C-alpha positions as CSV (number, residue, x, y, z in Angstrom):
1,M,2.0,-3.3,-6.5
2,Q,3.9,-6.7,-6.9
3,N,3.0,-10.2,-6.2
4,P,2.0,-10.8,-2.5
5,V,3.6,-13.8,-1.0
6,T,0.1,-15.1,0.2
7,T,-3.5,-13.7,-0.3
8,S,-6.1,-13.4,2.2
9,A,-9.9,-13.2,1.7
10,A,-11.3,-9.8,1.0
11,V,-13.7,-10.1,3.8
12,S,-12.9,-8.1,7.0
13,A,-13.4,-9.6,10.4
14,D,-14.7,-6.3,11.9
15,S,-17.5,-6.2,9.2
16,G,-18.0,-9.6,8.2
17,R,-18.3,-8.4,4.5
18,H,-15.8,-7.2,1.7
19,W,-13.5,-4.7,3.3
20,A,-14.4,-2.0,0.9
21,D,-18.0,-2.1,1.8
22,E,-19.4,1.4,3.1
23,G,-20.1,1.7,6.9
24,A,-18.6,2.6,10.2
25,W,-17.1,-0.8,11.4
26,P,-16.1,-1.1,14.9
27,V,-12.5,-2.6,15.3
28,A,-12.1,-1.9,19.0
29,P,-13.7,-0.1,21.6
30,G,-13.9,3.4,20.6
31,V,-12.2,2.9,17.0
32,H,-14.1,2.5,13.7
33,R,-12.9,1.8,10.2
34,I,-14.7,3.7,7.6
35,P,-13.8,2.7,4.0
36,L,-13.8,5.7,1.5
37,P,-14.1,5.0,-2.3
38,L,-11.2,5.9,-4.6
39,P,-11.8,7.0,-8.3
40,S,-10.9,4.5,-11.0
41,D,-8.5,3.0,-8.8
42,G,-7.7,-0.9,-8.4
43,L,-7.5,-0.4,-4.7
44,R,-11.2,0.2,-4.4
45,A,-11.2,2.2,-1.3
46,V,-8.9,3.6,1.5
47,N,-9.7,3.0,5.2
48,V,-9.9,5.9,7.4
49,Y,-10.0,5.0,11.1
50,V,-12.0,7.1,13.6
51,L,-10.9,7.4,17.1
52,E,-13.7,8.4,19.6
53,T,-12.3,10.9,22.3
54,A,-14.3,13.2,25.0
55,E,-13.0,16.2,22.9
56,G,-14.3,15.0,19.5
57,L,-12.8,12.8,17.0
58,T,-9.4,12.1,15.7
59,L,-8.9,10.4,12.1
60,V,-6.1,8.3,11.0
61,D,-5.9,9.5,7.3
62,G,-8.3,11.6,5.7
63,G,-9.3,10.0,2.2
64,W,-9.0,11.6,-1.3
65,A,-11.0,14.9,-1.6
66,I,-13.5,13.8,-4.1
67,D,-17.4,14.4,-3.8
68,A,-17.9,10.6,-3.6
69,S,-15.6,10.3,-0.5
70,R,-17.0,13.3,1.1
71,E,-20.6,11.7,1.0
72,V,-19.7,8.3,2.1
73,L,-17.7,9.8,5.1
74,E,-20.6,11.9,6.1
75,R,-23.0,8.8,5.8
76,S,-20.6,6.6,7.6
77,L,-20.2,9.0,10.6
78,A,-24.0,9.7,10.7
79,A,-24.2,5.8,11.4
80,I,-22.1,6.4,14.6
81,D,-24.3,9.7,15.5
82,R,-21.3,11.8,14.4
83,T,-20.6,14.4,11.7
84,V,-17.6,16.1,10.0
85,A,-17.9,18.8,12.5
86,D,-16.8,16.4,15.4
87,V,-13.6,15.7,13.8
88,R,-11.0,17.7,15.6
89,S,-7.8,16.2,14.1
90,F,-6.2,14.0,11.5
91,L,-3.2,12.0,11.8
92,V,-2.2,11.4,8.2
93,T,0.1,8.5,7.6
94,H,1.8,9.9,4.4
95,A,1.2,12.6,1.7
96,H,-0.6,10.5,-1.0
97,R,-3.6,12.0,-2.5
98,D,-5.8,9.2,-1.0
99,H,-4.7,9.9,2.4
100,Y,-4.0,13.5,2.5
101,T,-6.2,15.6,0.5
102,Q,-9.4,15.3,2.1
103,A,-8.0,15.9,5.5
104,V,-6.6,19.4,4.1
105,A,-10.2,20.0,2.4
106,L,-12.0,19.4,5.5
107,R,-9.7,21.7,7.6
108,A,-10.4,24.4,5.6
109,E,-14.1,24.0,6.5
110,T,-14.0,22.9,10.1
111,G,-10.7,23.8,11.6
112,A,-9.6,20.4,12.1
113,R,-5.7,20.2,12.8
114,V,-3.8,18.1,10.2
115,T,-0.4,16.3,11.3
116,L,2.1,14.7,8.9
117,G,5.6,13.4,8.9
118,A,8.1,16.1,8.3
119,A,9.9,14.1,5.7
120,E,7.1,14.6,3.3
121,L,7.8,18.3,3.0
122,P,10.0,17.8,0.0
123,S,7.4,15.6,-1.8
124,L,4.6,18.3,-0.9
125,R,6.8,20.9,-2.4
126,A,7.6,19.0,-5.5
127,I,3.9,17.9,-6.0
128,R,2.9,21.8,-6.0
129,A,5.6,22.7,-8.2
130,G,4.6,19.6,-10.6
131,L,1.0,20.7,-10.7
132,E,2.0,24.2,-11.9
133,Q,5.0,23.2,-14.0
134,A,6.5,19.9,-14.8
135,D,5.7,16.5,-13.4
136,P,8.7,15.1,-11.6
137,H,7.9,11.6,-12.4
138,V,8.5,12.1,-16.1
139,A,12.2,12.9,-15.6
140,Q,12.5,9.9,-13.3
141,L,11.0,7.5,-15.7
142,R,13.4,8.8,-18.6
143,R,16.3,8.3,-16.0
144,A,15.1,4.7,-15.6
145,G,15.2,4.1,-19.5
146,A,11.4,4.2,-19.8
147,A,11.2,7.1,-22.3
148,E,7.9,6.0,-24.0
149,L,6.3,5.4,-20.6
150,A,7.4,8.8,-19.6
151,R,6.0,10.3,-22.8
152,Q,2.5,8.6,-21.9
153,W,2.8,9.7,-18.3
154,G,3.3,13.4,-19.4
155,R,0.2,13.1,-21.5
156,L,-1.9,12.1,-18.6
157,S,-1.4,15.5,-16.9
158,D,-1.4,17.7,-20.1
159,G,-3.8,20.5,-19.8
160,S,-5.4,19.1,-16.6
161,S,-6.1,21.4,-13.9
162,A,-5.6,20.7,-10.1
163,D,-6.6,22.3,-6.7
164,L,-3.4,23.4,-5.1
165,T,-5.1,24.0,-2.0
166,V,-5.4,20.3,-1.1
167,W,-1.6,20.1,-1.1
168,E,-1.0,22.9,1.4
169,D,1.4,22.2,4.4
170,P,-0.2,20.5,7.7
171,D,-0.6,22.5,11.0
172,S,2.0,20.4,12.6
173,W,5.0,17.9,11.8
174,L,6.3,14.7,13.2
175,A,9.8,14.1,13.5
176,G,11.4,11.0,14.7
177,D,9.6,8.5,16.8
178,L,7.5,9.8,19.6
179,R,4.5,9.2,21.9
180,I,1.5,11.2,21.4
181,S,-1.8,11.3,23.2
182,V,-5.2,11.2,21.7
183,G,-7.8,11.8,24.4
184,D,-7.1,8.9,26.9
185,R,-5.1,6.9,24.4
186,T,-1.3,6.8,24.1
187,L,0.0,6.1,20.7
188,D,3.5,5.6,19.5
189,A,4.2,7.5,16.4
190,L,7.0,5.7,14.5
191,H,8.7,7.0,11.4
192,T,8.4,4.3,8.7
193,P,10.0,5.6,5.6
194,G,9.9,3.4,2.4
195,H,6.5,3.7,0.8
196,T,7.3,7.5,1.2
197,Q,9.9,9.3,3.0
198,G,7.8,10.5,5.7
199,H,5.4,7.7,6.2
200,Y,4.2,7.1,9.9
201,V,2.5,4.4,11.5
202,F,0.7,4.5,14.8
203,A,0.9,1.9,17.3
204,E,-1.4,1.4,20.3
205,T,0.3,-1.2,22.0
206,G,-2.1,-1.4,25.1
207,A,-5.0,-2.0,23.0
208,G,-3.1,-4.4,20.5
209,L,-3.6,-2.1,17.6
210,L,-1.3,-0.9,14.5
211,F,-2.7,1.7,12.4
212,A,-0.3,0.8,9.6
213,G,-1.2,3.3,6.8
214,D,0.4,1.7,3.5
215,H,3.5,0.6,5.4
216,V,2.0,-3.1,6.1
217,L,-0.9,-4.1,3.8
218,P,-2.4,-7.6,4.1
219,T,-3.0,-8.6,0.4
220,I,-0.6,-6.4,-1.5
221,T,3.0,-5.0,-1.3
222,P,3.1,-1.2,-0.9
223,S,4.8,0.5,-4.0
224,I,8.4,1.4,-3.3
225,G,10.4,4.4,-5.0
226,F,7.5,6.1,-6.6
227,E,7.0,9.6,-4.8
228,A,7.8,13.1,-6.1
229,V,11.2,13.2,-4.4
230,V,12.9,9.6,-4.5
231,P,15.6,9.2,-1.8
232,D,18.8,7.2,-2.2
233,Q,17.7,3.8,-0.9
234,P,13.8,3.6,-0.7
235,L,13.8,-0.1,-0.6
236,G,16.6,-0.2,2.2
237,D,14.6,2.3,4.1
238,F,11.6,0.0,3.7
239,L,13.2,-3.0,4.9
240,G,14.6,-1.2,7.9
241,S,11.0,0.4,8.6
242,L,9.5,-3.3,8.5
243,A,12.2,-4.5,10.9
244,K,11.0,-1.6,13.3
245,V,7.5,-2.8,13.3
246,R,8.6,-6.5,13.6
247,A,10.5,-5.4,16.8
248,L,7.0,-4.2,18.3
249,P,4.7,-6.7,20.0
250,D,2.5,-8.7,17.7
251,L,-0.5,-6.4,17.0
252,A,-3.8,-6.4,14.9
253,L,-2.9,-5.0,11.5
254,L,-5.4,-2.0,10.7
255,P,-4.3,-1.3,7.1
256,A,-5.1,1.7,4.8
257,H,-6.2,-0.8,2.0
258,G,-7.5,-4.3,2.7
259,P,-9.1,-6.2,5.4
260,V,-8.0,-6.1,9.1
261,A,-5.7,-8.8,9.9
262,A,-4.8,-10.6,13.1
263,S,-0.9,-10.3,13.1
264,T,1.4,-7.8,12.0
265,H,4.4,-10.1,12.5
266,A,3.0,-12.7,10.2
267,R,2.6,-10.2,7.3
268,V,5.9,-8.5,7.9
269,D,7.6,-11.8,7.6
270,E,5.8,-12.2,4.3
271,L,6.8,-9.0,2.9
272,L,10.6,-9.5,3.8
273,A,10.5,-12.9,2.3
274,H,8.7,-11.3,-0.9
275,H,11.4,-8.7,-1.3
276,D,14.1,-11.2,-1.0
277,H,12.5,-13.0,-3.9
278,R,12.4,-10.1,-5.9
279,L,16.1,-9.2,-5.4
280,T,16.9,-12.6,-6.6
281,L,14.7,-12.2,-9.6
282,C,16.3,-8.9,-10.6
283,L,19.8,-10.4,-10.1
284,D,18.8,-13.3,-12.5
285,A,18.0,-10.8,-15.2
286,F,21.6,-9.9,-15.8
287,G,23.4,-12.3,-18.0
288,E,27.1,-12.2,-18.9
289,G,27.9,-8.9,-19.7
290,A,24.4,-7.5,-19.9
291,E,23.7,-3.8,-19.2
292,L,20.1,-3.0,-18.7
293,T,18.0,-0.1,-17.4
294,A,15.5,-0.5,-14.5
295,H,12.7,-0.5,-17.3
296,D,14.6,-3.5,-18.9
297,V,14.7,-5.6,-15.8
298,A,10.9,-4.5,-14.9
299,A,10.1,-6.1,-18.4
300,V,11.3,-9.5,-17.6
301,L,9.6,-9.5,-14.2
302,P,6.1,-10.7,-13.3
303,W,3.6,-8.3,-11.9
304,T,0.5,-8.8,-9.7
305,R,-0.6,-12.1,-8.2
306,H,-1.6,-12.7,-11.9
307,E,1.9,-12.5,-13.0
308,H,1.3,-10.1,-15.8
309,A,4.0,-8.9,-18.1
310,L,4.7,-5.2,-17.9
311,R,3.5,-4.6,-21.3
312,D,0.1,-5.4,-20.3
313,L,-0.1,-3.2,-17.3
314,D,-1.9,0.2,-17.8
315,V,0.4,3.5,-17.7
316,F,0.3,4.0,-14.1
317,N,1.2,0.7,-12.6
318,A,3.7,0.4,-15.4
319,A,5.4,3.3,-13.9
320,L,5.1,2.0,-10.5
321,A,6.6,-1.2,-11.6
322,T,9.6,0.7,-13.1
323,M,10.4,2.7,-10.4
324,E,10.0,-0.4,-7.9
325,T,12.4,-2.2,-9.9
326,R,14.8,0.7,-9.7
327,A,14.7,0.5,-6.0
328,H,15.4,-3.1,-6.0
329,L,18.5,-2.4,-8.4
330,E,19.5,0.5,-6.2
331,L,19.8,-1.8,-3.0
332,L,21.8,-4.3,-5.0
333,V,24.1,-1.7,-6.0
334,A,24.6,-0.6,-2.3
335,R,25.2,-4.4,-1.5
336,G,27.9,-4.3,-4.1
337,R,26.1,-7.0,-6.2
338,L,25.5,-4.5,-9.3
339,A,27.1,-1.6,-10.6
340,R,25.4,1.6,-12.0
341,D,26.7,4.0,-14.8
342,E,24.9,6.7,-16.4
343,V,24.5,7.2,-20.2
344,D,23.1,10.0,-21.9
345,G,21.1,10.7,-18.9
346,T,19.9,7.0,-18.2
347,E,21.0,4.7,-15.6
348,V,22.3,1.6,-16.9
349,Y,23.1,-1.4,-14.4
350,R,25.5,-4.4,-14.8
351,N,26.9,-7.1,-12.7
352,S,29.7,-5.4,-10.5
353,S,32.2,-8.3,-11.4
354,T,31.8,-7.0,-15.2
């Protein structure tokens, strides 16, 4: 959600239109991109990729289980003479609601198989528990020094109801890096933790394609450190995963949000430079003897390409910003640049030399 290093046009090369416009846009032989709408979300849409095989369709990601998304999916599949009944399987990049929940909902209807990264299991369990009990993000925000933001976040879900069935486990789990067959295609399924612990990308190097999920996005930076179960080093994981993708051949970028792009290498290089810059900004926030929480540091950093102050963000994006700042601070602790203490249940950071 932070400032991208560069921005590119919203027009996608496969459609010649805004990337979120409805349709089944051909990105390669036998591959179509279908943008599905998101409710009240600044991202506007999530790209679902349709891979045609002799046995039926495999979808990379499934969309958000809402009526508007289902309706657009049906119309878009009809444009290529297909229906949801032709979907045999889903390869889901990660267990966020805009990627996972519609895949699970359609499985109940059609029997399509759902595959997900095994490291998403702790988050799935925490999401189900949070829907029935206490949202884990509330406690995370309090530890990050954002007590008022935690209170506001808790109010968002007070009295709300949720469908637990769309958060059920997948049919099969991916573990490690492996090669999988989709019809006559061969995909390298690569574990790329960072945005979430169990995130996967799917590389079809023979066709020059990377189905990137939220790992590499062309115009924004993926949020880091905001999931139901936060690992020790989400930013360190993300940077390592970027290096893994950078070691692949330079592929066409097929992202979950935004237009298709010509070069994974170019965008990965931008993302690496971006996070180096953010780490420097975080360090610069610590004056002589300063003891700051992640929320304190987030409050002095600019956010989005418009460089908004934290106080001007809505509750959802302010929470993302706070937890992403914590991820940067935790990496600086791991590198020996900062020290962290806990004071009355709140994490407090300071220069390691003080």
